[in-house]
N, C-alpha and C positions, 0 to 999 in steps of 0.2 A: 619311079624307082628311087629309093633313098640311097644316099652315099653313106657308108659306114667307116668310121675311123676309130681304131683301138689304140690306146696308149698304154705301154707297159714299161717296166724298168724296176731296178732294185729299189727297195723301200727307202724313202728319204731323198731321192734324186730330183723330185719336183714334177713327177708325171701328172699329178692332179692339177697342178698349176698349168702345165702345158695343155692338158685336155680342156680345162675350163677356158683358157685364153683362146684356144682354137674354136670352141663352141661359141663363145661370145663374138669372135670375129666373123664366123659364118652367119650368126644371127644379124649382125649389123650390116652384112651385105645383102640381107633380105631373105635368106634361107630360113625356113621353119626348122628349128634345131632342137633336139633333145639330148641332154647329156646324162648318162647313167653311171653311177659309181658301184662297182662290184666288190670293193674292198670292205671287209668287215670293220676295219678301223677307219670309219668314214672321216674324210677331211674336205669333201666337196662343199658342204655347207659353209665351212670356215673360209674356204677359198673365195666362194661367191659372196660371202658375208650375208647369206640369206638362209632362213629356216627351211629345211627340206624334210620330206617324208618318203615312204615306200612307193607312192604314186607320183607321177609327174606333176609339178606345179610350175606355173609361169613366173619367172624371176625378173625378166625384162622383155621388151617387145621381141617376139620371134624366138625366145629362148625358154625352154622348159628344162627342169632338172629334177633328179630323184636319187635317193640313196637306197640301194637294194636291202631288203630285210628278209631273212631266210624263212621265218614262219609265215609271214604275210605272203611271200612268193609261192610257197608250197600250197597254202590254202587256195590261192588264186589259180595256180597253173596245174596242180596235180592233187587237188584236195581229196578225191575219192580214194586214191591209194594211201594217202597219209592217214585218213580216217580209219582205214582197215588196219594199218600198222599200229595206231594208237589202241584200237580195240584188242589187237593181238597181244600187245604189251600188258594191257590191263588184265586180260585173261590169265596171264602168267603171274598175277598177283601184285603188280606194281600199282602204286597210287596213280590216279588219273593224271595229275599234274606232272609227275615224273615221267609217265608214259608219253605224254605230249612232248616233253622236252627231248627224250632220247629216241623218239621215232623219226629222227632226221638221219637218213643214211649218209655215209661219207660221200661227198661229191654232190649232194642234193643242192647245196647253196650255189655251187657253180652252175649246175644245170638250170635251176630256177632263174638265175640272173641271165643266162643265155636265152632262155625262152622269152624274156622281155625284148631282147634284140629282134628276135623273130617276129613277135607280135607288133612291135613298133613299125617294122618294115612292112608287115602285112596290112596294117591299118591305113597306110598311105596318108597319115596326118603330118608326117615330117619329111623334109627334104634331106636332112642330115641327122645321123645317129652317131653320137660320140660316146665311147665307152672308156671310162677311167678304170682300168683293170687293177686288180690286186697286185701286190709285189710279185716279182718275176716267177717264182716257183708256183704260186697259186694261180697265176695267170696262165701258165703252161698247162696246168691241170684243167683250167677253165676251157682252154681251146682244144685240148685233146679229149675232153669228156664226151662229145658227140660220138666219136668212134668207139670208145670203151662202152658207153651205155648201149649203143646199137648192138654190139656184140652180145651183151648179156640178154637184152630183150629178144634178139633173134634166137638165142639158144633156149631161153626159158619160156617165152610166150607160147610157141606152138605146143610144147609139152604140157604146159599148164592148161591150155584150152582143151586138149584131148582128155586129160585125166580128170579135170575138175567135175564134169557132170557125174562121173562114176564114183570118184573117191570122196568128194566134198560131203555128200549127205551122210556117208558112213562115219567119217572122221568126226563130223560135228555131233552126230548122235552119240557116239561112244565117249568123246572127250569134252564136248561143249566148246571146242576151239572154233573161233570165227573163221570161216573159209572165204576166200575171195570169190565174188560173184562175177557175172558177165560185165557189170559196169566197171569193174576194176580192169578186166582184160580190154575193154573198150578204151579206157583211159590210157592204158599202156600202148595200145594201137595208135592212138592220137599222138602220144608222146613220140613214138618211133617216127611217125610221119613228120613231125616238127623237127626232130633231130636230123633227119635226112635232108630236109629243106634248108636247115640252118647250116649244115656242113657244106652244102652246095653254095650257099650265100657267102660264107666266110672265106671260101677259097676262090671266089670270083674276083679276079684282079681288076676288073673294071668297076666293081661295086665297093670292094672292101680294101682298106690299107691298114697296116699295122705300123706304128711309129715308136721306135725304141728310144727311151729317154735315159740319158746317162750324165754323169759328171766326169771331168777329166781326172780321174783317180784310178790307180792300178786295179784294185779289187772290183770296182764298179765296171771298168772296161772288160775285165775277164768274164764277169757274169753276163754282160751284154753280148759278148761273143757267143757264149753258150746258148743264150736265148735265141740269137740270130740263127745259129746252126740248127737248133731244134725246130724253129718255126719253118725253116726250109725243109727239114725232114718231113714235116706234116703238110708241106705245100701251101703254107699261109703266106700271103703277099706282104712283104715289108717294103715300104716305099721311101723311108728316110730314117736317119738317126738324128736325135736332137741332143746337142751338147750344151748342157745348162750350167750356169754359174761360172762362166769364164770371167776372170779378173780383167777389167778393161786396161788397155795399154797405158792410158793416161793416169792410172793409179800410181801415186808417188810413195816413196818411203822404203827404207831398207827391209822392213817387215814383209812387204809385198814382193820384193824382187825374187826371192827364192820360190815363192808360190807361183809367180808368173813363169819362171824357168821350168818348174815341175809340170805345170799345166801345158806348156808348149811341147814338152816331151811327150806327154800323154796324148795331146791332140794329134801329133804326128802318128802315134800308134793307132789312134781311132781311124785316121784316114787310111792307114795301111790295112786295117782289119775289115773295114766296111766298104771300101771302094768297090764298085762305082756308085754306091748309094750317095745321095746328097747328104751333107752334114749341115744341119741347121744350127746356128750358133746363137746362144742367148747369154748376155752378160749378167754378172752378179749385180743386182740393183742396190741402190743405197738404202732401201728399207724393205721390210717384209712385203710379200706380194699377197695382199688381201683386198678384196673389193674390186669393183668394175674398172676403176681408173687404172689400178696397177695391172690388171689383166689386159687392158687395152695396150699398155706399154709393152708387155711381153709379146702380144700378138704382132705389134709393129716390128719387133726383131725377128719373129718367126717367119712372117709373111710380108716382107717390106714392099714387094711389087706384085705378088700373085694372090690367087684365090686359095684360101686355106683348104678347100675340099678337092682341089685338082690332084690327079695322080702324079706324084713327084718323081716316080721312077717306074718305067714300064718294063715288063719282062721279068726274067729271073736272073738275079746276079749269081745265084748258086742253087743247086738242087742235088739231092741224094736219092738214088733210086736202086731197087733190086734188079739184078740181071743174071739169070742162070746161077743163082747161089752166091754171086758176088754182089758187092755194092759199087756203084759208080757215082763219083762225085763230079759234077759238072760246073765249071766256072766260065762266066762270060769274059773273054779276053779278045775283044776286037782289035784289028790293026796291029797285031804282033806276029812275029815269025817264031818258028820252033827253036831257032838258035838263041832267041832272047830269053827263053824260059828255063828256070831251074826249079826242081821240086825236092824238098827235103822233109823227112819225117823226124820230129823231135818230141819224144814222149807222146802226150795227148794232142800235140799241135802238128799241123801240116803247114809248112812254110813254102809259099810259091813266090819266086822272085822273077820279075820281068824287068830286065835292064837294071837300073838302080832303084827300082821300086819293089817293095816287099809286101806280101799279103799273109797275115797270120790267121789260120783257121783252127779253132778248137773243135776237135772231132767228137761226134756223139759216142756214147758208150757202145753202140752197135758196131763201131769200127775199132774199138779199143784193142781187140786181139787180132786184128787184121793188118797186113802189110800191103803197101801199094805195090802192084806187080806190073804196072804199065801205065803210060799216059799217051794220049793222042790229041793233037790239035787239028781241028777241022771246022770250017764254017764259023770262025771266030769264037769257038768254044774249046776249052781244055777239058778233056774227059780223063779222070784218074780212076783206075780200077783197083779195088781192094779185094784180095782173094780171101776165101773162107779159111779159118785156121784148120790145121790137120784134125783137131778133135771134133770139129763141127760135123753134124750129120750131112 
């Protein structure tokens, strides 16, 4: 069974570098490792300093890499449906080349990239699968796509199967429009099976971990908070946060002093926001991180004593669930008493204070119109209940 590691974060924070360094470290420890980039603006080849394509290529011993390509992926993973869509567009009078280009439905690039993860795991060729995800917003679409696609296929597939034998010949005879045949419904069935298996795989906390990469900057930290909240909302396992480009203490000069003070302030906020997740700290290096030597140096800071594929945090630090029309947000707070805890709502943030330590949680939109109506501490967990607004059904 392969170990799956996904790296996400705001664009420009260095997630490709962290993913590549992790993959290289795993390969050097003897794990057969593949790293896949799902970002349309690929930089994985630049980071590894090796040419890459849409299929895995071996770049060093035990390490394969690939950069996802939407048209290649659709032809490989769902070509039957894509060919029918091209034919349908061409029937509407579009040039074949234009039809080929626009017959890519929204979300198909995320879906096709995810299918690679499923197929790599199923092939049993690799011990470790590392995914360099697109920037945060696109990565969240990537991870939530299995649920959305399953909903559409569940709704449309049975209806299409029932109507197609009766309606298709009539429509085709009258209009000449190409109609989907059984092979298209079979392809959709296979896709649904893969999506269900993939969803199960990505939420398996023993198999999959997501690592959020950030820089100690206010806007970056806020976006990482939102990412963390939504990943918990969908039950995806986050096992660490990587704080990249910390200015080393030994850096001298007046220019750097204010930067170090600002970073120290934001690092404290990061620890407040993401506790009890481990915070992996990577310093700003003297030169750009390109090639195997630089990636090995990054890996040394990321995993100085441990295995890069071990689960760095077990269990759920936070979860959000529905309960009789309400939402319940659960936080792990072991070894504290009720008297030590204070909870405050401030705009879109929930502030939980335990003694002199504070935790800032950016609430998802689902909780935007709801107010906390009670909190209970039991079994080392704080459960905060948010009631439905009066206007809600």
